[in-house]
C-alpha positions in Angstrom: 91.4 117.3 79.0 87.9 116.1 79.6 87.7 113.3 77.0 91.0 111.7 78.1 90.0 111.8 81.8 86.8 109.8 81.2 88.7 106.5 81.0 91.4 105.2 83.3 94.4 103.9 81.3 95.5 101.6 84.1 92.1 99.8 84.3 91.3 99.3 80.6 93.3 96.1 80.5 90.8 94.6 82.9 87.8 96.1 81.2 88.7 96.3 77.5 85.1 96.8 76.4 85.4 100.3 77.8 87.6 101.2 74.9 84.8 100.4 72.5 82.8 103.2 74.2 85.8 105.4 74.2 86.4 104.9 70.5 82.8 105.5 69.7 82.7 108.7 71.8 86.0 110.1 70.5 84.8 109.5 66.9 81.4 111.2 67.3 83.0 114.3 69.0 85.8 114.5 66.5 83.4 114.2 63.6 81.0 116.8 64.8 83.8 119.3 65.6 85.6 118.8 62.3 82.4 119.2 60.3 81.3 122.4 62.0 84.7 124.1 62.5 86.7 123.1 59.4 84.2 121.6 56.9 86.6 121.8 54.0 89.1 119.4 55.6 86.7 117.5 57.8 87.8 114.1 56.7 91.4 114.4 57.8 90.8 116.7 60.7 88.3 114.1 62.2 91.1 111.6 62.2 93.5 114.0 64.0 90.9 114.8 66.6 90.2 111.2 67.3 93.9 110.5 67.6 94.3 113.5 69.9 91.7 112.2 72.3 93.1 108.6 72.4 96.8 109.5 72.5 97.3 110.1 76.3 95.7 106.8 77.2 97.7 104.9 74.5 101.0 106.5 75.6 100.4 105.5 79.2 99.6 101.9 78.1 102.7 101.6 75.9 104.8 103.1 78.7 103.4 100.5 81.1 104.2 97.7 78.7 107.8 98.9 78.4 108.1 98.8 82.2 106.8 95.3 82.2 109.7 94.3 80.0 112.1 95.0 82.8 109.9 93.4 85.5 109.0 90.0 83.9 111.5 87.3 83.3 109.4 84.9 81.2 108.7 85.9 77.6 105.5 83.9 77.4 104.1 85.7 80.4 105.1 89.0 79.0 103.4 88.3 75.6 100.3 87.3 77.6 100.3 90.8 79.1 100.7 92.4 75.7 97.7 90.4 74.5 95.6 92.3 77.0 96.7 95.6 75.5 96.1 94.2 72.0 92.5 93.3 72.9 91.6 96.7 74.2 93.2 98.4 71.2 91.1 96.3 68.9 88.0 97.3 70.9 89.1 100.9 70.4 89.4 100.3 66.7 85.9 98.6 66.6 84.4 101.5 68.5 85.8 104.1 66.0 84.7 101.9 63.1 81.1 101.4 64.5 80.6 105.1 65.1 81.8 106.1 61.6 79.7 103.4 59.9 76.5 104.5 61.7 77.4 108.1 60.7 78.0 107.2 57.1 74.7 105.3 56.9 72.3 107.7 58.7 73.7 111.2 58.2 72.3 113.2 55.3 74.2 112.6 52.0 75.7 116.2 51.8 77.2 115.8 55.3 78.5 112.3 54.4 80.1 113.7 51.2 81.8 116.5 53.1 83.2 114.3 55.9 84.1 111.1 54.0 85.2 112.4 50.6 88.9 111.6 51.2 88.1 108.1 52.4 85.8 107.5 49.4 88.7 108.6 47.0 91.0 106.2 48.8 88.6 103.3 48.4 88.0 104.2 44.7 91.8 104.0 44.1 92.1 100.7 45.8 89.1 99.3 43.9 90.5 100.4 40.5 93.8 98.8 41.4 92.1 95.5 42.3 89.8 95.6 39.2 92.8 96.1 37.0 94.5 93.0 38.3 91.3 90.9 37.9 90.6 92.0 34.3 94.3 91.6 33.5 94.2 87.9 34.4 97.1 88.0 36.8 97.4 84.8 38.8 96.0 84.8 42.3 99.4 84.2 43.8 100.7 87.4 42.2 97.7 89.2 43.6 98.5 87.7 47.0 102.1 89.0 46.8 100.9 92.5 45.9 98.4 92.6 48.7 101.1 91.4 51.1 103.6 94.0 49.9 101.1 96.8 50.2 100.2 95.7 53.8 103.9 95.4 54.6 104.4 99.0 53.6 101.7 100.0 56.1 103.3 97.8 58.7 106.6 99.5 58.1 105.1 103.0 58.5 103.4 101.8 61.7 106.9 100.9 63.1 108.5 104.2 61.9 105.6 106.3 63.3 105.8 104.5 66.6 109.6 104.9 66.8 109.5 108.6 66.1 106.3 109.5 68.0 105.9 106.8 70.6 102.3 106.0 69.7 102.3 107.5 66.2 100.9 104.4 64.6 97.5 105.3 66.0 97.1 107.9 63.3 97.6 105.3 60.5 95.2 102.9 62.3 92.5 105.6 62.8 92.8 106.5 59.2 92.3 102.9 58.2 89.3 102.7 60.6 87.7 105.6 58.8 88.4 104.1 55.4 87.0 100.7 56.4 84.0 102.3 58.0 83.3 104.2 54.7 83.6 100.9 52.8 81.3 99.1 55.1 78.8 102.0 55.2 78.8 102.2 51.4 78.1 98.5 51.1 75.3 98.7 53.7 73.7 101.6 51.7 74.0 99.6 48.5 72.4 96.5 50.0 69.6 98.6 51.5 68.9 100.3 48.2 68.1 96.9 46.7 65.4 96.4 49.4 64.1 100.0 49.5 60.6 98.8 48.6 60.3 96.8 51.9 58.7 98.2 54.9 58.3 97.2 58.6 59.9 94.1 59.8 61.2 92.9 56.4 63.2 96.2 56.1 64.6 95.8 59.6 65.7 92.3 58.8 67.2 93.5 55.5 69.1 96.2 57.4 70.6 93.9 59.9 71.4 91.4 57.2 73.2 94.0 55.1 75.1 95.3 58.1 76.2 91.9 59.1 77.3 91.0 55.6 79.2 94.3 55.2 80.9 93.9 58.6 82.2 90.4 57.9 83.1 91.2 54.3 85.8 93.5 55.5 86.5 92.2 59.0 87.1 88.6 58.1 90.6 89.5 57.2 90.6 93.0 58.6 90.8 92.0 62.2 94.1 90.1 61.6 95.4 93.0 59.6 94.6 95.6 62.2 96.0 93.3 64.9 99.2 93.1 63.0 99.4 96.9 62.8 98.7 97.3 66.5 101.3 94.7 67.4 103.9 96.5 65.3 102.9 99.8 66.7 103.3 98.4 70.2 106.8 97.1 69.4 107.8 100.5 68.0 106.4 102.3 71.0 108.2 100.0 73.4 111.5 100.7 71.6 110.8 104.4 71.4 110.1 104.7 75.2 113.1 102.4 76.0 115.4 104.8 74.0 114.0 107.8 75.9 114.5 106.1 79.3 117.9 104.6 78.3 116.6 101.1 78.8 117.4 99.9 75.3 120.6 98.2 76.5 118.4 95.7 78.4 118.3 92.5 76.3 114.7 91.7 77.5 113.4 94.9 75.8 114.9 94.1 72.5 113.9 90.4 72.6 110.3 91.4 73.4 110.2 94.0 70.7 111.6 91.5 68.1 109.0 88.9 69.2 106.2 91.4 68.6 107.6 92.3 65.2 107.7 88.7 64.1 104.2 88.1 65.5 103.0 91.1 63.5 104.5 89.6 60.3 102.7 86.3 61.0 99.4 88.0 61.5 99.8 90.0 58.3 100.5 86.9 56.3 97.4 85.3 57.7 95.3 88.4 56.8 96.6 88.4 53.2 95.8 84.6 52.8 92.2 85.2 54.1 91.7 88.3 51.9 92.9 86.7 48.7 91.8 83.0 49.1 89.0 82.9 51.8 87.0 86.1 51.6 86.2 85.8 47.8 84.8 82.3 48.4 82.6 83.5 51.3 81.4 86.8 49.8 81.5 86.2 46.1 
């Protein structure tokens, strides 16, 4: 395919920033096609088209990581190699998010309503759930436990999807990127609406201020959360490919996968702590 051939899966570890461009491009193409071809289901079809474009490169990368398990003897050196994959996957996520945020902010409202309606419903359900806990007076520790349990469910599905489909976790992560982009875009629009009377440089300054605030509001904890999902997806993908290639009997493969699983748990706990205890203080 044309889109997948634009980027070399064996060089992106050295130039991870290319994945930002790839994610941005895949998102724009997927969004345009989904809107003009199947407008009624544009929101979910867009996610599938982005995943379809990114899947060949991700599979090649995960397959390469599984092969490294058999070549490397030191676990620390192996985890260092996995970190390179994690970095370019995060760039991919940021590219997808950036493209969808810009689309949400600048596209006409009827187009936005058609493409992001499912994502807006998902955000509304989450907000209602959070508001219910706030007004109910539940202790912050209880709220932390609930956030952690919800995130662990997503982490579990990342593992299952990766085990069954090799790189299946990318679907969950792309969906999360579209939801986060919708939330950021909505916050940007809300902030800009409060400064609608400004013109010229004051408006430009207000725009960049609103965009920066919105980005860090969700990404302060979001980057740790997404990193946890990617690490778990990588672990599941490595196990899946090892099963296919009959390499699962190698102790190094299992040890490496278990290390990645424990790391993903640690990252998710950090993300939950930041979301519950740090983010409200910074963006109250």
